N, CA, C and O of each residue as an XYZ file, in Angstrom:
964
protein
N     -50.281     68.670     62.231
C     -49.432     68.151     63.283
C     -48.694     66.908     62.846
O     -49.301     65.965     62.339
N     -47.411     66.899     63.035
C     -46.629     65.727     62.643
C     -46.593     64.749     63.799
O     -45.561     64.618     64.458
N     -47.687     64.063     64.062
C     -47.835     63.166     65.175
C     -46.892     62.042     65.074
O     -46.270     61.671     66.070
N     -46.748     61.469     63.908
C     -45.926     60.286     63.703
C     -44.442     60.611     63.973
O     -43.729     59.822     64.593
N     -43.988     61.797     63.490
C     -42.649     62.211     63.730
C     -42.378     62.327     65.215
O     -41.355     61.848     65.703
N     -43.301     62.971     65.946
C     -43.132     63.111     67.358
C     -43.128     61.790     68.104
O     -42.380     61.591     69.061
N     -44.001     60.877     67.629
C     -44.060     59.558     68.246
C     -42.771     58.809     68.012
O     -42.266     58.156     68.925
N     -42.223     58.884     66.811
C     -40.962     58.221     66.479
C     -39.820     58.707     67.395
O     -39.048     57.920     67.944
N     -39.755     60.054     67.531
C     -38.678     60.631     68.379
C     -38.860     60.223     69.814
O     -37.881     59.902     70.487
N     -40.101     60.224     70.313
C     -40.339     59.839     71.730
C     -40.007     58.408     71.977
O     -39.353     58.099     72.972
N     -40.436     57.496     71.097
C     -40.139     56.066     71.285
C     -38.666     55.810     71.234
O     -38.127     55.083     72.067
N     -37.982     56.420     70.232
C     -36.563     56.210     70.075
C     -35.825     56.716     71.309
O     -34.928     56.044     71.817
N     -36.200     57.894     71.790
C     -35.543     58.452     72.963
C     -35.672     57.516     74.184
O     -34.706     57.293     74.913
N     -36.865     56.988     74.384
C     -37.073     56.110     75.529
C     -36.301     54.815     75.419
O     -35.732     54.345     76.405
N     -36.273     54.225     74.221
C     -35.522     52.984     74.041
C     -34.015     53.181     74.160
O     -33.340     52.389     74.818
N     -33.478     54.223     73.533
C     -32.033     54.430     73.572
C     -31.588     54.913     74.969
O     -30.455     54.657     75.375
N     -32.457     55.595     75.689
C     -32.072     55.973     77.064
C     -31.947     54.709     77.918
O     -31.111     54.646     78.819
N     -32.781     53.702     77.632
C     -32.663     52.454     78.310
C     -31.416     51.701     77.952
O     -30.919     50.905     78.749
N     -30.892     51.940     76.748
C     -29.666     51.292     76.296
C     -28.414     52.007     76.773
O     -27.299     51.620     76.423
N     -28.595     53.035     77.560
C     -27.446     53.867     77.930
C     -26.499     53.208     78.885
O     -25.376     53.673     79.084
N     -26.957     52.098     79.495
C     -26.071     51.384     80.435
C     -24.883     50.746     79.673
O     -24.864     50.670     78.445
N     -23.933     50.310     80.443
C     -22.716     49.779     79.860
C     -23.001     48.366     79.231
O     -23.493     47.458     79.901
N     -22.673     48.238     77.945
C     -22.752     46.923     77.281
C     -21.461     46.827     76.499
O     -21.225     47.541     75.525
N     -20.619     45.890     76.985
C     -19.305     45.777     76.380
C     -19.423     45.192     74.968
O     -20.443     44.617     74.587
N     -18.339     45.364     74.216
C     -18.316     44.814     72.850
C     -18.426     43.269     72.916
O     -18.021     42.669     73.912
N     -18.957     42.644     71.891
C     -19.090     41.202     71.897
C     -17.733     40.481     71.782
O     -16.750     41.042     71.300
N     -17.717     39.235     72.235
C     -16.526     38.418     72.065
C     -16.288     38.227     70.567
O     -17.203     38.385     69.759
N     -15.021     37.880     70.199
C     -14.674     37.744     68.823
C     -15.546     36.750     68.070
O     -15.910     36.992     66.919
N     -15.880     35.644     68.703
C     -16.722     34.647     68.042
C     -18.117     35.195     67.787
O     -18.688     34.971     66.720
N     -18.673     35.916     68.768
C     -19.965     36.520     68.596
C     -19.957     37.556     67.477
O     -20.882     37.620     66.667
N     -18.885     38.377     67.442
C     -18.774     39.401     66.374
C     -18.761     38.766     65.006
O     -19.446     39.231     64.095
N     -17.980     37.695     64.851
C     -17.864     37.065     63.549
C     -19.216     36.523     63.023
O     -19.507     36.552     61.827
N     -20.012     36.035     63.975
C     -21.317     35.500     63.615
C     -22.329     36.608     63.323
O     -23.127     36.501     62.392
N     -22.287     37.656     64.117
C     -23.227     38.769     63.887
C     -22.879     39.665     62.729
O     -23.758     40.232     62.080
N     -21.541     39.797     62.460
C     -21.100     40.695     61.407
C     -20.190     39.972     60.448
O     -18.998     40.277     60.420
N     -20.668     39.046     59.671
C     -19.805     38.253     58.757
C     -19.113     39.013     57.658
O     -18.086     38.564     57.148
N     -19.669     40.196     57.269
C     -19.118     40.943     56.153
C     -18.248     42.133     56.580
O     -17.675     42.820     55.734
N     -18.151     42.377     57.910
C     -17.386     43.546     58.370
C     -18.259     44.776     58.597
O     -17.822     45.738     59.228
N     -19.519     44.753     58.075
C     -20.491     45.787     58.357
C     -21.712     45.141     58.956
O     -22.100     44.029     58.595
N     -22.324     45.883     59.905
C     -23.531     45.355     60.530
C     -24.718     45.817     59.636
O     -25.115     46.982     59.642
N     -25.248     44.860     58.885
C     -26.311     45.146     57.923
C     -27.701     44.900     58.575
O     -28.078     43.772     58.890
N     -28.429     46.014     58.754
C     -29.721     45.914     59.390
C     -30.816     46.048     58.350
O     -30.851     47.031     57.610
N     -31.728     45.054     58.283
C     -32.814     45.072     57.339
C     -33.929     45.993     57.832
O     -34.339     45.899     58.989
N     -34.415     46.869     56.980
C     -35.459     47.841     57.319
C     -36.477     47.826     56.186
O     -36.135     47.451     55.064
N     -37.724     48.228     56.451
C     -38.694     48.372     55.397
C     -39.248     49.832     55.424
O     -39.420     50.439     56.481
N     -39.508     50.338     54.231
C     -39.852     51.722     54.075
C     -41.275     52.075     54.513
O     -42.209     51.279     54.413
N     -41.386     53.302     54.997
C     -42.786     53.851     55.088
C     -43.328     54.129     56.435
O     -44.359     54.793     56.532
N     -42.685     53.652     57.546
C     -43.257     53.835     58.834
C     -42.267     54.383     59.840
O     -41.084     54.052     59.770
N     -42.715     55.223     60.787
C     -41.779     55.788     61.775
C     -41.205     54.755     62.727
O     -40.174     54.999     63.354
N     -41.864     53.589     62.847
C     -41.257     52.565     63.721
C     -40.159     51.869     63.038
O     -39.364     51.216     63.714
N     -40.036     51.949     61.724
C     -38.961     51.262     61.004
C     -38.053     52.297     60.334
O     -37.063     52.727     60.925
N     -38.383     52.692     59.117
C     -37.515     53.766     58.467
C     -38.339     54.546     57.480
O     -39.135     53.989     56.724
N     -38.132     55.849     57.500
C     -38.682     56.775     56.499
C     -37.508     57.416     55.802
O     -36.583     57.885     56.464
N     -37.518     57.449     54.495
C     -36.405     57.988     53.722
C     -36.871     59.328     53.134
O     -37.786     59.383     52.312
N     -36.205     60.417     53.589
C     -36.468     61.737     53.019
C     -35.889     61.801     51.641
O     -34.670     61.677     51.521
N     -36.653     61.983     50.578
C     -36.134     61.896     49.208
C     -35.191     63.000     48.820
O     -34.395     62.828     47.897
N     -35.254     64.160     49.512
C     -34.422     65.278     49.069
C     -32.989     65.140     49.551
O     -32.088     65.023     48.720
N     -32.735     65.147     50.853
C     -31.308     64.910     51.255
C     -30.959     63.439     51.334
O     -29.788     63.105     51.516
N     -31.936     62.538     51.204
C     -31.656     61.141     51.341
C     -31.474     60.668     52.780
O     -30.923     59.600     53.045
N     -31.958     61.501     53.697
C     -31.776     61.191     55.098
C     -32.740     60.101     55.566
O     -33.903     60.088     55.161
N     -32.266     59.190     56.415
C     -33.106     58.157     56.954
C     -33.408     58.458     58.404
O     -32.568     58.987     59.133
N     -34.629     58.111     58.820
C     -34.990     58.247     60.273
C     -36.046     57.190     60.598
O     -36.725     56.669     59.713
N     -36.161     56.894     61.871
C     -37.093     55.899     62.291
C     -36.567     55.111     63.503
O     -35.354     55.014     63.688
N     -37.429     54.570     64.297
C     -37.052     53.880     65.558
C     -36.054     52.778     65.290
O     -35.005     52.734     65.933
N     -36.358     51.854     64.323
C     -35.518     50.729     64.085
C     -34.183     51.165     63.392
O     -33.136     50.562     63.624
N     -34.246     52.192     62.565
C     -33.041     52.718     61.992
C     -32.053     53.169     63.048
O     -30.869     52.838     62.976
N     -32.532     53.930     64.036
C     -31.675     54.396     65.100
C     -31.205     53.303     66.031
O     -30.064     53.337     66.492
N     -32.058     52.330     66.319
C     -31.640     51.192     67.174
C     -30.545     50.390     66.474
O     -29.570     49.988     67.109
N     -30.693     50.163     65.209
C     -29.652     49.441     64.450
C     -28.323     50.199     64.459
O     -27.256     49.600     64.597
N     -28.402     51.488     64.314
C     -27.223     52.340     64.304
C     -26.504     52.246     65.700
O     -25.278     52.171     65.778
N     -27.289     52.253     66.739
C     -26.736     52.171     68.084
C     -26.145     50.792     68.335
O     -25.086     50.689     68.955
N     -26.783     49.754     67.882
C     -26.235     48.407     68.076
C     -24.942     48.238     67.341
O     -24.014     47.634     67.878
N     -24.836     48.738     66.146
C     -23.587     48.684     65.411
C     -22.469     49.436     66.156
O     -21.315     49.007     66.161
N     -22.826     50.534     66.767
C     -21.849     51.303     67.537
C     -21.355     50.489     68.729
O     -20.163     50.498     69.040
N     -22.279     49.781     69.402
C     -21.890     48.934     70.553
C     -20.953     47.789     70.109
O     -19.982     47.457     70.789
N     -21.281     47.202     68.945
C     -20.475     46.094     68.464
C     -19.067     46.640     68.013
O     -18.053     45.948     68.111
N     -19.066     47.886     67.528
C     -17.791     48.508     67.136
C     -17.484     48.296     65.664
O     -16.322     48.160     65.281
N     -18.556     48.267     64.814
C     -18.356     48.078     63.353
C     -19.227     49.097     62.628
O     -20.145     49.675     63.209
N     -18.916     49.313     61.311
C     -19.754     50.224     60.535
C     -21.152     49.730     60.410
O     -21.400     48.525     60.441
N     -22.091     50.662     60.266
C     -23.528     50.382     60.145
C     -23.973     50.536     58.698
O     -23.662     51.525     58.034
N     -24.723     49.517     58.216
C     -25.251     49.586     56.859
C     -26.758     49.259     56.920
O     -27.135     48.200     57.421
N     -27.591     50.131     56.431
C     -29.033     49.852     56.379
C     -29.390     49.271     55.047
O     -29.022     49.819     54.007
N     -30.116     48.147     55.060
C     -30.592     47.518     53.817
C     -32.090     47.702     53.810
O     -32.809     47.104     54.610
N     -32.554     48.538     52.895
C     -33.945     48.982     52.918
C     -34.775     48.211     51.854
O     -34.401     48.102     50.687
N     -35.924     47.687     52.337
C     -36.818     46.918     51.456
C     -38.180     47.645     51.326
O     -38.587     48.404     52.206
N     -38.857     47.385     50.205
C     -40.144     48.052     50.012
C     -41.236     47.587     50.938
O     -42.141     48.361     51.249
N     -41.187     46.349     51.393
C     -42.232     45.762     52.257
C     -41.653     44.852     53.296
O     -40.528     44.381     53.130
N     -42.381     44.578     54.378
C     -41.918     43.579     55.387
C     -41.719     42.211     54.744
O     -40.783     41.487     55.084
N     -42.605     41.861     53.811
C     -42.495     40.548     53.145
C     -41.187     40.425     52.397
O     -40.543     39.381     52.497
N     -40.759     41.424     51.656
C     -39.498     41.368     50.934
C     -38.326     41.274     51.901
O     -37.347     40.586     51.616
N     -38.410     41.948     53.027
C     -37.373     41.920     54.020
C     -37.180     40.496     54.565
O     -36.073     39.957     54.596
N     -38.297     39.922     54.989
C     -38.247     38.581     55.593
C     -37.717     37.555     54.585
O     -36.905     36.699     54.936
N     -38.167     37.642     53.361
C     -37.738     36.674     52.338
C     -36.269     36.724     52.111
O     -35.664     35.691     51.825
N     -35.649     37.896     52.225
C     -34.215     38.031     51.993
C     -33.379     37.476     53.104
O     -32.171     37.306     52.937
N     -33.993     37.182     54.260
C     -33.239     36.579     55.375
C     -32.694     35.192     54.978
O     -31.658     34.743     55.468
N     -33.434     34.541     54.076
C     -33.052     33.195     53.672
C     -31.742     33.177     52.868
O     -31.015     32.184     52.891
N     -31.443     34.274     52.159
C     -30.254     34.343     51.392
C     -29.143     35.151     52.084
O     -28.141     35.486     51.452
N     -29.310     35.455     53.344
C     -28.306     36.193     54.089
C     -28.154     37.643     53.731
O     -27.064     38.206     53.829
N     -29.272     38.268     53.303
C     -29.225     39.647     52.839
C     -29.036     40.656     53.925
O     -28.643     41.788     53.643
N     -29.305     40.288     55.182
C     -29.077     41.212     56.307
C     -28.664     40.399     57.573
O     -28.838     39.182     57.637
N     -28.133     41.105     58.536
C     -27.605     40.482     59.766
C     -28.629     40.553     60.911
O     -28.641     39.694     61.793
N     -29.461     41.558     60.889
C     -30.445     41.736     61.965
C     -31.566     42.615     61.454
O     -31.361     43.443     60.567
N     -32.772     42.433     62.024
C     -33.897     43.289     61.630
C     -34.814     43.473     62.819
O     -34.945     42.571     63.646
N     -35.429     44.586     62.913
C     -36.370     44.908     64.008
C     -37.742     44.757     63.407
O     -38.205     45.670     62.724
N     -38.412     43.650     63.627
C     -39.685     43.323     62.968
C     -40.680     42.793     63.972
O     -40.351     42.453     65.109
N     -41.947     42.737     63.490
C     -43.024     42.214     64.346
C     -42.951     40.693     64.417
O     -42.568     40.042     63.445
N     -43.313     40.133     65.552
C     -43.335     38.682     65.698
C     -44.444     38.061     64.889
O     -45.596     38.494     64.943
N     -44.086     37.048     64.143
C     -45.086     36.263     63.384
C     -44.641     34.832     63.511
O     -43.467     34.543     63.277
N     -45.549     33.892     63.880
C     -45.168     32.481     64.039
C     -44.482     31.853     62.823
O     -43.574     31.036     62.982
N     -44.902     32.222     61.619
C     -44.339     31.649     60.421
C     -42.920     32.099     60.153
O     -42.203     31.480     59.366
N     -42.513     33.175     60.803
C     -41.120     33.683     60.634
C     -40.121     32.943     61.514
O     -38.914     33.042     61.297
N     -40.603     32.217     62.485
C     -39.743     31.554     63.475
C     -38.925     30.425     62.869
O     -37.976     29.958     63.499
N     -39.264     29.969     61.661
C     -38.471     28.946     60.989
C     -37.310     29.590     60.243
O     -36.420     28.884     59.769
N     -37.301     30.904     60.130
C     -36.283     31.637     59.406
C     -35.364     32.417     60.311
O     -34.167     32.541     60.052
N     -35.943     32.947     61.389
C     -35.128     33.811     62.309
C     -35.309     33.395     63.741
O     -36.249     32.683     64.095
N     -34.377     33.859     64.566
C     -34.527     33.798     66.033
C     -34.822     35.175     66.519
O     -34.290     36.158     66.004
N     -35.693     35.256     67.538
C     -36.130     36.538     68.081
C     -35.510     36.783     69.475
O     -35.215     35.858     70.231
N     -35.330     38.093     69.767
C     -35.070     38.467     71.171
C     -36.453     38.612     71.819
O     -37.478     38.311     71.206
N     -36.453     39.077     73.066
C     -37.742     39.400     73.694
C     -38.309     40.646     73.043
O     -37.593     41.393     72.375
N     -39.609     40.865     73.242
C     -40.332     42.002     72.682
C     -39.808     43.263     73.369
O     -39.592     43.288     74.580
N     -39.615     44.285     72.579
C     -39.171     45.592     73.165
C     -40.203     46.710     72.906
O     -40.081     47.793     73.480
N     -41.208     46.469     72.058
C     -42.166     47.538     71.741
C     -43.493     46.917     71.317
O     -43.529     45.995     70.502
N     -44.589     47.439     71.884
C     -45.936     47.031     71.471
C     -46.688     48.237     70.952
O     -46.749     49.267     71.622
N     -47.263     48.120     69.761
C     -48.026     49.194     69.167
C     -49.359     48.629     68.650
O     -49.397     47.583     68.001
N     -50.460     49.357     68.957
C     -51.777     48.898     68.535
C     -51.925     48.892     67.038
O     -51.364     49.739     66.342
N     -52.690     47.925     66.535
C     -53.160     47.888     65.141
C     -54.503     48.597     65.113
O     -55.327     48.409     66.008
N     -54.727     49.416     64.082
C     -55.965     50.091     63.939
C     -56.304     50.435     62.474
O     -55.677     49.931     61.543
N     -57.286     51.281     62.304
C     -57.725     51.663     60.958
C     -57.686     53.175     60.769
O     -57.916     53.957     61.691
N     -57.383     53.543     59.529
C     -57.472     54.950     59.126
C     -58.551     55.057     58.047
O     -58.618     54.220     57.146
N     -59.381     56.072     58.138
C     -60.421     56.322     57.104
C     -60.182     57.744     56.565
O     -59.734     58.618     57.306
N     -60.482     57.976     55.264
C     -60.266     59.266     54.666
C     -61.361     60.263     55.084
O     -62.362     59.879     55.688
N     -61.163     61.499     54.768
C     -62.134     62.534     55.054
C     -63.469     62.183     54.363
O     -63.495     61.763     53.205
N     -64.571     62.368     55.109
C     -65.894     62.129     54.566
C     -66.324     60.681     54.633
O     -67.434     60.365     54.205
N     -65.493     59.775     55.154
C     -65.923     58.357     55.276
C     -67.065     58.209     56.238
O     -67.071     58.825     57.304
N     -68.034     57.400     55.876
C     -69.186     57.175     56.812
C     -68.779     56.239     57.956
O     -69.521     56.107     58.929
N     -67.646     55.607     57.858
C     -67.250     54.629     58.904
C     -66.652     55.446     60.080
O     -65.735     56.249     59.910
N     -67.211     55.199     61.254
C     -66.795     55.947     62.454
C     -66.266     55.034     63.583
O     -65.739     55.530     64.578
N     -66.405     53.708     63.429
C     -65.962     52.812     64.457
C     -65.434     51.488     63.872
O     -65.831     51.076     62.781
N     -64.553     50.849     64.602
C     -63.978     49.578     64.130
C     -64.999     48.518     63.784
O     -64.789     47.723     62.868
N     -66.117     48.499     64.518
C     -67.174     47.513     64.272
C     -67.912     47.705     62.957
O     -68.678     46.831     62.552
N     -67.695     48.840     62.274
C     -68.363     49.093     61.029
C     -67.521     48.758     59.799
O     -67.968     48.977     58.673
N     -66.319     48.234     59.994
C     -65.397     48.007     58.896
C     -65.789     46.800     58.046
O     -65.726     46.857     56.818
N     -66.184     45.733     58.684
C     -66.405     44.440     57.933
C     -67.738     44.451     57.209
O     -68.747     43.950     57.704
N     -67.708     45.046     56.003
C     -68.922     45.111     55.170
C     -68.605     44.660     53.736
O     -67.480     44.838     53.270
N     -69.583     44.081     53.037
C     -69.363     43.719     51.645
C     -69.011     44.967     50.830
O     -69.590     46.035     51.033
N     -68.069     44.820     49.921
C     -67.685     45.960     49.095
C     -66.622     46.816     49.664
O     -66.061     47.633     48.933
N     -66.288     46.693     50.954
C     -65.225     47.475     51.574
C     -63.865     46.911     51.220
O     -63.656     45.705     51.349
N     -62.925     47.750     50.772
C     -61.585     47.306     50.484
C     -60.653     47.950     51.495
O     -60.644     49.169     51.666
N     -59.874     47.121     52.155
C     -58.991     47.535     53.244
C     -57.524     47.400     52.780
O     -57.054     46.299     52.494
N     -56.831     48.514     52.715
C     -55.381     48.448     52.365
C     -54.579     47.958     53.544
O     -54.894     48.270     54.692
N     -53.571     47.211     53.273
C     -52.660     46.699     54.347
C     -51.214     46.694     53.804
O     -51.011     46.566     52.597
N     -50.215     46.831     54.689
C     -48.809     46.727     54.272
C     -48.566     45.299     53.751
O     -48.944     44.331     54.409
N     -47.961     45.171     52.616
C     -47.694     43.879     52.005
C     -46.854     42.997     52.926
O     -45.755     43.389     53.318
N     -47.349     41.824     53.272
C     -46.662     40.918     54.131
C     -46.597     41.407     55.600
O     -45.797     40.902     56.388
N     -47.437     42.385     55.954
C     -47.363     42.979     57.261
C     -48.044     42.147     58.324
O     -48.825     41.243     58.027
N     -47.729     42.474     59.596
C     -48.255     41.673     60.725
C     -49.746     41.849     60.923
O     -50.354     41.063     61.650
N     -50.374     42.867     60.294
C     -51.829     43.081     60.462
C     -52.647     42.019     59.687
O     -53.823     41.802     59.981
N     -52.022     41.375     58.712
C     -52.756     40.519     57.798
C     -53.391     39.309     58.493
O     -54.590     39.087     58.324
N     -52.622     38.503     59.283
C     -53.258     37.332     59.910
C     -54.445     37.663     60.800
O     -55.471     36.995     60.669
N     -54.385     38.654     61.704
C     -55.578     38.968     62.506
C     -56.740     39.450     61.691
O     -57.888     39.167     62.035
N     -56.481     40.185     60.598
C     -57.555     40.657     59.801
C     -58.228     39.506     59.051
O     -59.452     39.472     58.921
N     -57.416     38.562     58.558
C     -57.979     37.417     57.836
C     -58.851     36.541     58.781
O     -59.801     35.886     58.353
N     -58.488     36.563     60.055
C     -59.293     35.786     61.041
C     -60.596     36.470     61.350
O     -61.592     35.800     61.622
N     -60.621     37.813     61.315
C     -61.780     38.533     61.804
C     -62.673     39.130     60.752
O     -63.874     39.288     60.972
N     -62.098     39.471     59.590
C     -62.926     40.110     58.527
C     -63.486     39.023     57.601
O     -62.740     38.276     56.968
N     -64.773     38.961     57.545
C     -65.450     37.969     56.716
C     -66.017     38.520     55.432
O     -66.344     37.750     54.528
N     -66.147     39.851     55.320
C     -66.787     40.420     54.146
C     -65.864     41.383     53.430
O     -65.850     41.413     52.199
N     -65.078     42.188     54.174
C     -64.179     43.179     53.538
C     -63.021     42.479     52.816
O     -62.622     41.376     53.189
N     -62.498     43.125     51.793
C     -61.385     42.582     50.992
C     -60.119     43.284     51.351
O     -60.106     44.508     51.484
N     -59.010     42.518     51.519
C     -57.689     43.079     51.789
C     -56.942     43.379     50.513
O     -57.004     42.606     49.557
N     -56.212     44.531     50.486
C     -55.406     44.929     49.322
C     -54.030     45.252     49.858
O     -53.850     46.201     50.621
N     -53.029     44.422     49.434
C     -51.668     44.625     49.939
C     -50.951     45.684     49.102
O     -51.132     45.746     47.886
N     -50.142     46.512     49.752
C     -49.387     47.593     49.095
C     -48.138     47.906     49.974
O     -48.151     47.689     51.185
N     -47.067     48.420     49.326
C     -45.943     48.902     50.067
C     -46.354     50.144     50.866
O     -47.179     50.926     50.393
N     -45.805     50.336     52.047
C     -46.179     51.459     52.877
C     -45.979     52.821     52.195
O     -46.828     53.691     52.388
N     -44.950     53.060     51.435
C     -44.812     54.393     50.779
C     -45.977     54.724     49.891
O     -46.216     55.904     49.635
N     -46.715     53.754     49.408
C     -47.853     53.957     48.502
C     -49.179     54.001     49.227
O     -50.221     54.117     48.583
N     -49.174     53.913     50.537
C     -50.424     53.805     51.304
C     -51.306     55.048     51.146
O     -52.498     54.943     50.859
N     -50.702     56.221     51.337
C     -51.494     57.483     51.219
C     -52.133     57.632     49.845
O     -53.299     58.010     49.732
N     -51.376     57.337     48.820
C     -51.880     57.455     47.454
C     -52.989     56.469     47.193
O     -53.926     56.776     46.456
N     -52.905     55.264     47.792
C     -53.933     54.271     47.603
C     -55.240     54.736     48.201
O     -56.298     54.555     47.598
N     -55.185     55.339     49.391
C     -56.378     55.850     50.072
C     -56.917     57.087     49.291
O     -58.117     57.188     49.034
N     -56.029     57.998     48.930
C     -56.417     59.221     48.219
C     -57.116     58.916     46.883
O     -58.028     59.630     46.464
N     -56.667     57.848     46.234
C     -57.267     57.507     44.928
C     -58.621     56.868     45.038
O     -59.343     56.767     44.046
N     -58.996     56.413     46.278
C     -60.247     55.776     46.438
C     -60.203     54.287     46.117
O     -61.235     53.617     46.149
N     -59.017     53.762     45.808
C     -58.902     52.311     45.529
C     -59.137     51.447     46.770
O     -59.491     50.273     46.669
N     -58.929     52.063     47.957
C     -59.330     51.409     49.197
C     -60.068     52.455     50.014
O     -59.776     53.647     49.916
N     -61.031     52.008     50.824
C     -61.772     52.939     51.641
C     -61.258     53.021     53.040
O     -61.683     53.877     53.816
N     -60.333     52.129     53.382
C     -59.770     52.097     54.742
C     -58.318     51.602     54.609
O     -57.990     50.862     53.681
N     -57.458     52.021     55.546
C     -56.120     51.444     55.618
C     -55.905     50.912     57.014
O     -56.235     51.574     57.999
N     -55.337     49.688     57.101
C     -55.043     49.036     58.365
C     -53.538     48.891     58.546
O     -52.823     48.505     57.622
N     -53.066     49.207     59.759
C     -51.621     49.121     60.009
C     -51.434     49.397     61.511
O     -52.394     49.679     62.228
N     -50.171     49.307     61.967
C     -49.973     49.776     63.350
C     -50.166     51.288     63.408
O     -49.934     51.985     62.419
N     -50.591     51.798     64.570
C     -51.050     53.174     64.626
C     -49.926     54.171     64.388
O     -50.200     55.281     63.932
N     -48.692     53.833     64.671
C     -47.609     54.749     64.337
C     -47.589     55.011     62.829
O     -47.437     56.155     62.400
N     -47.738     53.970     62.036
C     -47.800     54.088     60.593
C     -49.032     54.830     60.153
O     -48.967     55.611     59.204
N     -50.167     54.612     60.815
C     -51.396     55.286     60.450
C     -51.322     56.825     60.677
O     -51.843     57.609     59.885
N     -50.680     57.206     61.748
C     -50.539     58.659     61.991
C     -49.603     59.271     60.947
O     -49.798     60.426     60.568
N     -48.604     58.545     60.475
C     -47.735     58.992     59.405
C     -48.540     59.217     58.128
O     -48.346     60.228     57.453
N     -49.432     58.304     57.788
C     -50.316     58.405     56.623
C     -51.272     59.575     56.809
O     -51.507     60.333     55.868
N     -51.824     59.732     57.997
C     -52.769     60.790     58.243
C     -52.208     62.160     58.014
O     -52.921     63.071     57.594
N     -50.872     62.323     58.299
C     -50.207     63.618     58.028
C     -50.317     64.025     56.572
O     -50.278     65.212     56.245
N     -50.457     63.008     55.672
C     -50.489     63.285     54.231
C     -51.913     63.352     53.646
O     -52.098     63.618     52.458
N     -52.891     63.109     54.493
C     -54.258     63.074     54.047
C     -55.177     63.991     54.934
O     -55.783     63.513     55.894
N     -55.262     65.248     54.610
C     -56.084     66.173     55.378
C     -57.508     65.638     55.619
O     -58.182     65.166     54.703
N     -57.922     65.727     56.852
C     -59.271     65.269     57.184
C     -59.414     63.804     57.457
O     -60.491     63.353     57.847
N     -58.365     63.046     57.267
C     -58.473     61.618     57.546
C     -58.456     61.390     59.066
O     -58.034     62.263     59.825
N     -58.907     60.239     59.489
C     -59.027     59.935     60.925
C     -58.507     58.538     61.207
O     -58.705     57.602     60.432
N     -57.821     58.429     62.370
C     -57.460     57.081     62.870
C     -58.570     56.702     63.859
O     -58.791     57.414     64.839
N     -59.235     55.638     63.621
C     -60.377     55.252     64.457
C     -59.908     54.854     65.872
O     -58.818     54.312     66.059
N     -60.773     55.144     66.854
C     -60.488     54.688     68.186
C     -60.504     53.158     68.291
O     -61.198     52.479     67.534
N     -59.719     52.628     69.249
C     -59.756     51.194     69.443
C     -58.661     50.473     68.640
O     -57.888     51.083     67.902
N     -58.637     49.170     68.818
C     -57.658     48.337     68.145
C     -58.221     47.040     67.821
O     -59.193     46.626     68.452
N     -57.646     46.312     66.815
C     -58.081     44.931     66.518
C     -57.014     43.925     66.834
O     -57.300     42.727     66.833
N     -55.750     44.361     67.115
C     -54.694     43.537     67.580
C     -53.496     44.407     67.922
O     -53.611     45.633     67.931
N     -52.372     43.812     68.197
C     -51.164     44.582     68.607
C     -49.950     44.096     67.872
O     -49.751     42.890     67.728
N     -49.113     45.036     67.390
C     -47.808     44.691     66.823
C     -46.827     44.533     67.969
O     -46.697     45.417     68.816
N     -46.131     43.389     67.991
C     -45.129     43.141     69.037
C     -43.765     43.039     68.331
O     -43.491     42.091     67.595
N     -42.933     44.042     68.583
C     -41.641     44.121     67.857
C     -40.538     43.533     68.646
O     -40.455     43.695     69.863
N     -39.651     42.819     67.918
C     -38.420     42.240     68.555
C     -37.283     42.312     67.544
O     -37.506     42.578     66.363
N     -36.083     42.077     68.009
C     -34.958     42.023     67.090
C     -34.839     40.610     66.561
O     -34.845     39.656     67.340
N     -34.734     40.459     65.264
C     -34.626     39.155     64.627
C     -33.226     38.958     64.015
O     -32.658     39.881     63.432
N     -32.695     37.761     64.157
C     -31.397     37.403     63.580
C     -31.606     36.108     62.802
O     -32.257     35.198     63.315
N     -31.080     35.989     61.583
C     -31.302     34.786     60.763
C     -30.835     33.497     61.501
O     -29.854     33.517     62.245
N     -31.540     32.424     61.280
C     -31.180     31.123     61.804
C     -29.747     30.803     61.394
O     -29.278     31.196     60.326
N     -29.067     30.073     62.284
C     -27.691     29.670     62.070
C     -26.708     30.587     62.690
O     -25.502     30.384     62.550
N     -27.176     31.603     63.380
C     -26.304     32.568     64.066
C     -26.565     32.614     65.561
O     -26.438     33.650     66.214
N     -26.938     31.443     66.080
C     -27.338     31.360     67.484
C     -26.285     31.847     68.488
O     -26.620     32.313     69.577
N     -24.994     31.730     68.097
C     -23.896     32.164     68.984
C     -24.004     33.612     69.331
O     -23.599     34.016     70.421
N     -24.562     34.445     68.402
C     -24.647     35.881     68.594
C     -25.913     36.308     69.379
O     -26.027     37.468     69.776
N     -26.846     35.386     69.596
C     -28.133     35.752     70.165
C     -28.043     36.292     71.584
O     -28.791     37.194     71.961
N     -27.127     35.739     72.364
C     -26.983     36.225     73.783
C     -26.609     37.696     73.819
O     -27.078     38.448     74.673
N     -25.795     38.081     72.921
C     -25.380     39.524     72.857
C     -26.524     40.447     72.497
O     -26.748     41.451     73.173
N     -27.260     40.116     71.426
C     -28.313     40.999     71.013
C     -29.474     40.996     72.010
O     -30.196     41.985     72.128
N     -29.649     39.896     72.717
C     -30.657     39.835     73.792
C     -30.304     40.776     74.940
O     -31.164     41.412     75.549
N     -28.993     40.835     75.209
C     -28.549     41.799     76.240
C     -28.829     43.235     75.831
O     -29.269     44.055     76.638
N     -28.567     43.522     74.565
C     -28.852     44.864     74.040
C     -30.289     45.233     74.134
O     -30.613     46.324     74.603
N     -31.189     44.350     73.697
C     -32.621     44.607     73.778
C     -33.091     44.619     75.219
O     -33.956     45.414     75.585
N     -32.546     43.772     76.013
C     -32.930     43.699     77.431
C     -32.595     44.976     78.183
O     -33.212     45.283     79.203
N     -31.618     45.719     77.680
C     -31.236     47.013     78.362
C     -32.069     48.143     77.828
O     -31.979     49.253     78.352
N     -32.911     47.915     76.768
C     -33.723     48.993     76.215
C     -34.965     49.272     77.057
O     -35.753     50.156     76.720
């Protein structure tokens, strides 16, 4: 069952149906700030249905944030360009050099010195995935000596896990490599938002996403600091979602 694909389609449909109301094009000053290069460059990171998945054969991209960026570019009235990064960490770091104009990412306090956020438009639980045959059956059994937990490099799951896990070791990896990391046995568990976990589970027969959550991903649209003039427009877009 392609649970993650269905979840991505459902979430995208709900958000874009909310955006169906009339949102006029931005004023010229707003457009210049939001789209300084003539193309609306949206930063995305690979590997999850909430952001972007790249099909290697036709090169097709899909994902909630990919489609939202495409729709926002259409509203602004400019070409859309997706800038894809291997990890959330790489995406955020490139904001400092102006590598993208907007990104749909999880809220993190340390990112607020680099970007301005809109209000939250999506909440997704953080949880754990275990491979087939794992003796771990509940979240409370994760924090043990010798347990290695895979996490998306620079991902929003890391701060809450560092606060709560006292014995297990965190191993950072790009999301496209998550299934291979679990399959190889290099980690015994993978932690991420549950949309990403269901995507990984599709590739690992017999794997399970454990019931419950240890925190929540809160997604918002981020724009690099220095472009405050454009924030009112993107907030209207997200507010209509």
